C-alpha positions as CSV (number, residue, x, y, z in Angstrom):
1,M,80.8,96.7,75.9
2,T,79.3,99.9,74.6
3,T,76.9,102.2,76.6
4,S,74.0,101.0,74.5
5,D,75.0,97.2,75.3
6,L,75.1,97.9,79.0
7,V,71.8,99.7,79.1
8,G,70.2,97.0,77.1
9,L,71.6,94.4,79.4
10,R,70.3,96.1,82.5
11,I,66.8,96.4,80.9
12,K,66.8,92.7,80.0
13,T,68.1,91.7,83.5
14,V,65.4,93.8,85.4
15,R,62.7,92.6,83.0
16,R,63.5,89.0,83.8
17,Q,63.7,89.7,87.5
18,R,60.1,91.1,87.3
19,G,58.8,88.1,85.3
20,L,58.0,90.0,82.2
21,S,58.2,89.1,78.5
22,Q,59.5,91.6,75.9
23,A,56.0,91.9,74.6
24,Q,54.5,92.6,78.2
25,L,57.2,95.2,78.7
26,A,56.5,96.9,75.3
27,H,52.8,97.0,75.4
28,P,51.1,99.2,74.6
29,E,53.5,102.2,73.9
30,L,56.5,100.2,72.1
31,S,56.7,97.1,69.9
32,D,58.3,94.0,71.3
33,S,60.8,94.1,68.3
34,Y,61.9,97.5,69.4
35,V,62.4,96.3,72.9
36,S,64.4,93.3,71.6
37,L,66.7,95.6,69.6
38,I,67.2,97.8,72.7
39,E,68.0,94.9,74.8
40,S,70.5,93.6,72.3
41,G,72.3,96.9,72.2
42,K,71.3,97.6,68.6
43,R,69.3,100.5,69.4
44,T,69.9,103.5,71.7
45,P,66.7,104.4,73.4
46,T,65.9,108.0,73.8
47,P,65.8,109.7,77.1
48,A,61.9,109.5,77.0
49,V,61.8,105.8,76.2
50,L,64.4,105.2,79.0
51,E,62.2,106.9,81.5
52,L,59.2,105.1,80.3
53,L,61.0,101.7,80.7
54,A,62.2,102.6,84.1
55,Q,58.5,103.3,85.1
56,K,57.3,100.1,83.7
57,L,60.2,98.2,85.3
58,D,59.7,99.9,88.6
59,C,63.3,100.9,88.9
60,S,65.2,103.9,88.9
61,L,66.4,105.9,85.7
62,S,69.7,106.2,87.2
63,Y,70.2,102.5,87.4
64,L,69.3,101.9,83.8
65,V,71.7,104.6,82.5
66,N,74.5,104.2,85.0
67,G,74.0,100.7,86.7
68,V,73.7,102.3,90.1
69,T,70.4,103.3,92.0
70,A,69.6,106.9,92.7
71,E,70.6,106.3,96.5
72,Q,73.9,104.7,95.4
73,M,74.6,107.7,93.1
74,E,73.8,110.1,95.9
75,D,76.2,108.2,98.2
76,I,78.9,108.4,95.6
77,E,78.4,112.2,95.0
78,L,78.3,112.8,98.8
79,G,81.5,110.8,99.3
80,L,83.2,112.7,96.6
81,G,82.1,116.0,98.1
82,Y,83.6,115.0,101.4
83,A,86.9,113.9,100.0
84,R,87.3,117.2,98.1
85,L,86.3,119.2,101.2
86,A,89.1,117.2,103.3
87,L,91.5,118.2,100.5
88,E,90.6,121.8,100.5
89,N,91.0,121.9,104.3
90,G,94.5,120.5,104.2
91,E,93.5,117.1,105.6
92,V,95.6,115.2,102.8
93,S,95.7,111.8,104.3
94,E,92.0,111.8,104.9
95,A,91.4,113.0,101.4
96,R,93.5,110.3,99.9
97,T,91.8,107.6,101.9
98,R,88.4,108.9,100.8
99,F,89.3,109.0,97.2
100,A,90.8,105.5,97.3
101,E,87.8,104.1,98.9
102,L,85.6,105.7,96.3
103,L,87.6,104.1,93.4
104,A,87.4,100.8,95.2
105,N,83.7,100.9,94.9
106,N,82.4,98.8,91.9
107,N,79.5,101.2,91.6
108,L,81.9,103.8,90.3
109,T,83.1,101.7,87.4
110,G,80.5,102.7,84.9
111,L,80.2,106.4,86.0
112,T,82.9,107.6,83.7
113,R,82.7,111.2,84.8
114,L,82.6,110.7,88.5
115,R,85.4,108.1,88.3
116,Q,87.6,110.7,86.4
117,D,86.7,113.3,89.0
118,T,87.6,110.9,91.7
119,E,90.8,109.9,90.0
120,F,91.8,113.5,89.5
121,G,91.1,114.2,93.2
122,L,93.3,111.3,94.2
123,A,96.1,112.7,91.9
124,L,95.8,116.2,93.6
125,A,95.9,114.6,97.1
126,T,98.8,112.5,96.1
127,E,100.7,115.5,94.9
128,A,99.9,117.4,98.1
129,A,101.3,114.4,100.1
130,G,104.6,115.1,98.2
131,E,104.4,111.8,96.3
132,L,105.1,113.4,93.1
133,D,106.0,110.2,90.9
134,E,102.7,108.6,92.0
135,A,100.7,111.7,91.1
136,I,102.3,111.9,87.7
137,S,101.5,108.3,87.0
138,I,97.8,108.8,87.9
139,L,97.7,112.0,85.8
140,N,99.3,110.4,82.8
141,R,96.9,107.6,82.9
142,L,93.9,109.9,83.0
143,R,95.4,111.9,80.2
144,E,95.0,109.0,77.7
145,E,91.2,108.9,78.4
146,E,88.5,110.6,76.5
147,L,88.1,113.9,78.6
148,T,86.1,117.0,78.6
149,P,88.2,120.1,77.2
150,E,88.3,121.5,80.6
151,R,89.4,118.4,82.4
152,H,92.1,117.9,79.8
153,I,93.5,121.4,80.7
154,E,93.2,120.8,84.5
155,I,95.2,117.6,84.2
156,A,97.8,119.2,82.0
157,I,98.3,122.1,84.6
158,A,98.6,119.6,87.4
159,L,101.1,117.5,85.4
160,C,103.1,120.3,84.2
161,R,103.4,121.5,88.0
162,A,104.2,118.0,89.2
163,Y,107.1,117.5,86.6
164,R,108.3,121.0,87.4
165,E,108.5,120.2,91.1
166,S,110.3,116.9,90.3
167,D,112.9,118.8,88.4
168,K,111.7,117.2,85.2
169,L,111.6,120.5,83.3
170,T,111.7,118.9,79.8
171,E,108.7,117.0,80.6
172,A,107.0,119.9,82.2
173,V,107.5,122.1,78.9
174,E,106.4,119.3,76.7
175,V,103.0,118.9,78.7
176,G,102.3,122.8,78.4
177,E,103.5,123.1,74.9
178,R,101.3,120.2,73.6
179,I,98.3,122.4,74.3
180,L,99.7,126.0,73.9
181,G,102.7,125.5,71.4
182,G,100.7,124.4,68.4
183,A,100.3,126.5,65.1
184,V,96.8,127.6,66.1
185,R,96.8,128.4,69.9
186,P,93.2,127.9,71.4
187,T,91.2,130.9,72.5
188,W,92.5,132.1,75.9
189,S,90.4,131.1,78.9
190,D,91.1,131.3,82.9
191,L,92.3,127.6,82.6
192,L,94.5,128.3,79.7
193,V,96.2,131.3,81.3
194,E,96.8,129.1,84.5
195,L,98.4,126.4,82.1
196,G,100.5,129.2,80.6
197,S,101.7,130.4,83.9
198,T,102.7,126.9,85.0
199,L,104.5,126.4,81.7
200,L,106.2,129.9,82.1
201,A,107.7,128.9,85.5
202,A,109.2,125.8,83.7
203,H,110.8,127.9,81.0
204,L,112.1,130.2,83.7
205,F,113.7,127.3,85.7
206,R,115.4,126.0,82.5
207,G,117.0,129.3,82.0
208,D,115.1,130.4,78.9
209,L,114.7,134.1,80.2
210,L,114.0,135.4,76.8
211,R,111.1,133.1,76.2
212,A,109.8,133.6,79.8
213,R,109.8,137.3,79.3
214,Q,108.0,137.3,76.0
215,F,105.5,134.7,77.3
216,A,104.8,136.7,80.5
217,A,103.9,139.5,78.4
218,E,101.5,137.5,76.3
219,L,99.7,136.1,79.5
220,L,99.4,139.5,80.9
221,N,97.7,140.6,77.6
222,A,95.4,137.7,77.6
223,A,94.5,138.3,81.3
224,D,93.6,141.9,80.6
225,L,91.4,140.9,77.7
226,L,89.7,138.3,79.9
227,G,89.4,140.7,82.7
228,T,88.8,137.8,85.3
229,P,90.4,137.6,88.8
230,R,91.5,134.1,88.2
231,S,93.6,135.0,85.0
232,T,94.9,138.2,86.5
233,V,96.3,136.4,89.5
234,A,97.9,133.7,87.4
235,A,99.5,136.1,84.9
236,C,100.7,138.6,87.5
237,W,102.0,136.0,89.9
238,N,104.4,134.5,87.4
239,A,105.2,137.8,85.7
240,A,106.5,139.1,89.1
241,V,108.9,136.0,89.4
242,V,110.0,136.7,85.8
243,A,110.5,140.3,86.3
244,H,112.7,139.5,89.5
245,T,114.7,137.2,87.7
246,T,115.5,139.5,84.9
247,G,116.4,142.3,87.4
248,H,113.3,144.5,87.0
249,Y,112.7,144.6,90.8
250,D,110.1,147.5,91.1
251,E,108.1,145.9,88.5
252,S,108.3,142.5,90.2
253,L,106.9,143.9,93.4
254,S,104.1,145.8,91.5
255,F,103.0,142.5,89.7
256,A,103.1,140.6,93.0
257,E,101.3,143.1,94.9
258,R,98.5,143.3,92.3
259,A,98.3,139.5,92.4
260,L,98.1,139.3,96.1
261,A,95.4,142.0,96.2
262,V,93.0,140.3,93.6
263,Q,93.6,136.8,95.3
264,S,92.8,138.3,98.7
265,E,89.3,139.4,97.3
266,T,88.5,136.1,95.6
267,G,89.3,133.7,98.4
268,Q,90.8,130.2,97.6
269,P,92.9,129.7,100.7
270,R,95.6,127.6,99.1
271,N,96.5,130.0,96.3
272,L,96.1,132.9,98.7
273,A,98.7,131.4,101.0
274,R,101.0,130.5,98.0
275,M,100.7,134.1,96.6
276,R,101.5,135.7,100.1
277,K,104.6,133.4,100.3
278,T,105.7,134.5,96.9
279,F,105.3,138.0,97.7
280,A,107.2,137.7,100.9
281,S,110.1,135.9,99.2
282,L,110.4,138.6,96.5
283,Y,110.1,141.3,99.3
284,L,113.0,139.6,101.3
285,R,115.3,139.6,98.2
286,I,114.4,143.0,97.0
287,R,114.2,144.9,100.3
288,P,116.4,142.8,102.8
289,G,116.5,145.9,105.1
290,E,112.8,145.1,105.7
291,A,113.2,141.4,106.4
292,E,111.1,141.4,109.6
293,E,108.1,142.5,107.5
294,A,108.8,139.6,105.1
295,R,109.2,137.3,108.1
296,Q,105.7,138.2,109.3
297,M,104.2,137.6,106.0
298,L,105.8,134.2,105.8
299,L,104.6,133.3,109.3
300,R,101.2,134.1,108.2
301,A,101.5,132.2,104.9
302,E,102.8,129.2,106.8
303,Q,99.5,129.0,108.9
304,E,97.3,129.6,106.0
305,L,99.3,126.7,104.0
306,A,98.7,124.3,106.8
307,Q,95.0,124.9,106.8
308,S,94.4,124.6,103.1
309,S,95.0,121.9,100.4
310,A,98.7,123.1,99.8
311,S,101.2,120.3,99.1
312,T,104.0,119.5,101.4
313,V,106.3,120.9,98.8
314,D,104.5,124.3,99.1
315,Q,104.8,124.2,102.9
316,A,108.3,123.2,102.8
317,R,109.1,126.0,100.4
318,C,107.7,128.4,102.9
319,R,109.7,127.0,105.8
320,L,112.9,127.4,103.7
321,E,112.1,131.0,103.0
322,L,111.5,131.5,106.8
323,A,115.0,130.2,107.3
324,R,116.2,132.6,104.8
325,A,114.6,135.5,106.5
326,E,115.8,134.4,110.0
327,L,119.4,134.4,108.4
328,V,119.0,137.9,107.1
329,L,117.7,139.0,110.5
330,G,120.8,137.6,112.2
331,N,118.9,134.6,113.8
332,P,121.1,131.6,112.6
333,E,119.5,129.2,115.3
334,R,116.1,129.8,114.3
335,S,117.3,129.6,110.6
336,V,118.5,126.0,111.3
337,S,115.3,124.9,112.9
338,A,113.2,126.3,110.0
339,A,115.4,124.9,107.3
340,R,115.5,121.5,109.0
341,S,111.7,121.4,109.4
342,G,111.4,122.3,105.7
343,A,113.8,119.7,104.5
344,D,112.0,117.0,106.6
345,M,108.8,117.7,104.7
346,L,110.3,117.4,101.2
347,P,109.6,114.4,99.0
348,V,112.6,112.6,97.6
349,A,111.6,113.7,94.1
350,A,112.3,117.4,95.1
351,R,116.0,117.1,94.7
352,F,116.6,120.8,93.9
353,M,114.8,122.0,97.0
354,E,116.8,119.4,98.9
355,A,119.9,121.1,97.8
356,E,118.5,124.5,98.6
357,S,117.8,123.3,102.1
358,H,121.2,122.0,102.8
359,L,122.7,125.2,101.4
360,L,120.5,127.3,103.8
361,L,121.7,125.0,106.7
362,S,125.4,125.4,105.7
363,R,125.1,129.2,105.8
364,A,123.2,129.1,109.1
365,F,125.9,126.8,110.7
366,G,128.6,129.0,109.4
367,A,126.9,132.0,111.0
368,L,126.9,130.0,114.2
369,G,130.8,129.3,113.8
370,D,130.2,125.5,113.3
371,G,132.5,125.0,110.3
372,R,132.4,121.3,110.4
373,Q,128.7,121.1,110.3
374,A,128.7,123.9,107.5
375,E,131.0,121.7,105.3
376,A,128.9,118.6,105.9
377,E,125.8,120.3,104.7
378,L,127.8,121.5,101.7
379,N,128.6,118.0,100.8
380,E,124.9,117.2,100.9
381,V,124.3,120.2,98.5
382,R,126.8,118.5,96.1
383,D,125.2,115.1,96.4
384,W,121.7,116.5,95.7
385,L,122.7,118.7,92.8
386,T,125.0,116.5,90.9
387,P,122.4,114.2,89.4
388,L,120.2,117.1,88.1
389,P,120.2,118.2,84.6
390,D,121.6,121.5,83.7
391,S,119.3,124.6,84.3
392,R,119.4,128.1,85.4
393,R,118.4,127.5,88.9
394,V,120.8,124.6,89.3
395,A,123.6,126.9,88.1
396,A,122.5,129.5,90.6
397,T,122.7,127.0,93.3
398,W,126.1,125.8,92.6
399,Y,127.2,129.4,92.3
400,A,125.9,130.1,95.8
401,A,127.5,126.9,97.1
402,A,130.7,127.9,95.6
403,E,130.5,131.3,97.4
404,T,129.7,129.6,100.7
405,M,132.7,127.2,100.3
406,E,135.0,130.1,99.6
407,Q,133.9,131.8,102.7
408,L,134.5,128.6,104.6
409,G,138.2,128.6,103.1
410,D,137.7,125.5,101.0
411,E,139.2,126.8,97.9
412,D,139.6,123.5,95.8
413,A,135.9,122.8,96.4
414,S,134.8,126.4,95.5
415,V,136.8,126.3,92.4
416,E,135.0,123.0,91.3
417,A,131.5,124.4,92.3
418,Y,132.2,127.6,90.2
419,R,133.1,125.3,87.2
420,R,129.8,123.3,87.7
421,A,127.9,126.6,87.9
422,L,129.3,127.7,84.5
423,S,128.8,124.4,83.0
424,C,125.2,124.4,83.9
425,A,124.8,127.8,82.6
426,G,126.3,126.6,79.1
427,L,129.5,128.6,79.6
């Protein structure tokens, strides 16, 4: 049924409940034939006529338009606000429950905008819980609906990110390029820069460094033109990662420092914690002699992530970086503890990060002199990496695993891992 059909049906239902004829409802302002056309869905009443009919029928305008009373609408909006607040505060399970309860409310069925808001919230909460496949399913279902331009981009950002974290890099790129890769690119906005930054990371993970470098420069130019904190953080954040990957280390820290400074001024706890984690990770790799400072930043980021709407993937990534810092600092036992706790938080879909966690564990056990356990962890690395499609980061992890195998004296396994690394890199 169309919106006009539904509005007409509600008017007809309430009129009959009130014991009124069409002529009685119409008199004196309207004609009974006009009321008949409205009730049959053949005419769409103006806002002024709807307000008049609501007064005559002694019901709320909200009910005629949406099928719910003003009180029911207020309850729905309040429930949605509580669900969003729970997600922002890191109460992911509570948020998912609240979003799901709202969607089960029949009163939400005819409220398209609020239902889409609720489904999008559920998708974000599901992603935050680490259930990436389910989040992708919700987002793809939403993407097929008629959406506002802003919501369409927000869904694309979340979907691109979820595909990327699931190591489905081809799908991640397709989502971003569908909006940004056309012959005529839409005018840049904060949301489009964020989408571009998410897409940029997918290009980087796939190993398309030239495209990543060019796109990073384009996003930085767009952010400079917009001059907004949101676009500046998104562009500088990912430009820092690209610069590090391509060997421009001072530039990398400069971009990351700028993004962190701007993010610190604008709030948004989740993104501030994620940016701090990124900065600490880059700092650890570029200045390993100052690993303790990086460790302190990671500990702070860990606390902030736990108190925000950050996903379990974000929190796990921070734990794994802590494990890396502890290893650099010569604390292999702490490294094992951090890596294990990070691995325990990972969803099954995050196969690449599982491989990374076992590689860290192998190196930590090697530092402890436990060769048997180190080898067992390397076997896990093989198991998690083998099904993954070729990409730059998969090649890098095979190479790191080969180095570790060589250090443990397993030359045959090391040669095979080097071969896999070359194959993933297209060599």
